[in-house]
C-alpha positions as CSV (number, residue, x, y, z in Angstrom):
1,X,0.0,-0.3,-0.2
2,X,3.3,2.7,1.2
3,X,6.7,2.1,0.2
4,X,8.1,2.2,3.6
5,X,9.9,6.0,2.9
6,X,6.5,6.8,2.9
7,X,5.6,5.4,6.4
8,X,8.8,6.3,7.9
9,X,7.8,10.1,6.2
10,X,4.2,10.2,8.1
11,X,5.8,8.3,11.7
12,X,8.6,11.7,11.6
13,X,5.7,14.1,11.2
14,X,3.5,12.5,13.6
15,X,6.7,12.4,16.4
16,X,7.5,15.9,15.2
17,X,3.9,17.3,15.9
18,X,3.5,15.2,18.2
19,X,0.5,12.9,17.9
20,X,-0.2,9.3,18.5
21,X,0.0,5.9,16.3
22,X,-2.9,4.4,18.1
23,X,-5.4,6.8,15.9
24,X,-3.3,5.9,12.8
25,X,-3.2,2.4,13.2
26,X,-7.0,2.3,14.1
27,X,-7.6,3.7,11.2
28,X,-5.5,1.8,9.3
29,X,-7.5,-1.2,10.4
30,X,-10.7,-0.5,10.6
31,X,-11.6,1.2,7.3
32,X,-11.5,-1.4,5.1
33,X,-14.0,-2.8,7.3
34,X,-16.1,-0.1,6.9
35,X,-16.0,0.4,3.3
36,X,-17.6,-3.3,2.8
37,X,-20.1,-1.9,5.3
38,X,-20.9,0.9,3.7
39,X,-21.2,-0.7,0.4
40,X,-23.7,-3.3,1.9
41,X,-25.9,-1.0,3.2
42,X,-26.0,0.8,-0.3
43,X,-26.6,-2.1,-2.0
44,X,-29.0,-3.3,0.2
45,X,-31.3,0.0,-0.3
46,X,-29.9,0.3,-4.3
47,X,-27.8,3.1,-3.8
48,X,-30.1,5.3,-1.5
49,X,-28.0,7.2,1.4
50,X,-31.6,7.7,2.9
51,X,-31.0,4.8,4.8
52,X,-28.7,5.8,6.9
53,X,-31.8,8.2,8.2
54,X,-34.5,6.2,8.1
55,X,-33.8,3.2,11.0
56,X,-33.5,4.3,14.5
57,X,-30.6,3.2,15.5
58,X,-29.4,4.9,12.9
59,X,-31.1,8.5,13.8
60,X,-30.2,7.8,17.8
61,X,-26.0,7.5,16.6
62,X,-26.1,10.5,13.9
63,X,-28.2,12.8,17.4
64,X,-25.6,11.2,19.8
65,X,-22.8,12.5,17.3
66,X,-24.0,16.0,16.6
67,X,-24.8,16.5,20.8
68,X,-21.3,15.6,21.2
69,X,-19.9,18.1,18.4
70,X,-22.2,20.6,19.6
71,X,-22.1,20.6,23.2
72,X,-17.9,21.2,23.5
73,X,-18.7,24.8,21.8
74,X,-21.0,25.7,24.6
75,X,-19.2,24.3,27.1
76,X,-16.1,26.2,26.3
77,X,-17.9,29.8,25.5
78,X,-17.1,32.1,28.7
79,X,-19.1,35.2,29.1
80,X,-17.5,38.5,28.6
81,X,-18.1,40.0,31.6
82,X,-16.2,37.6,33.4
83,X,-19.4,36.3,35.3
84,X,-20.0,32.1,34.7
85,X,-23.4,32.1,36.1
86,X,-24.6,35.7,33.9
87,X,-27.2,35.1,31.8
């Protein structure tokens, strides 16, 4: 897939920017399985992406994902006057 030189370069860059290698390894391992699952779902739904929005479990996962992405934004905001209880 990659040559030794490109893997060395990726590792060197990751080490310089203090990234962990575990997420990259996890992505390299799981991405083929995720791609196969996506293909299977699209074959079952005849190419329609609506299958990801009409099933209850996928709706729950999408809502949880949105909450996890949005909540840190609001928790990180601080009032301009410094009072944490100001409305």
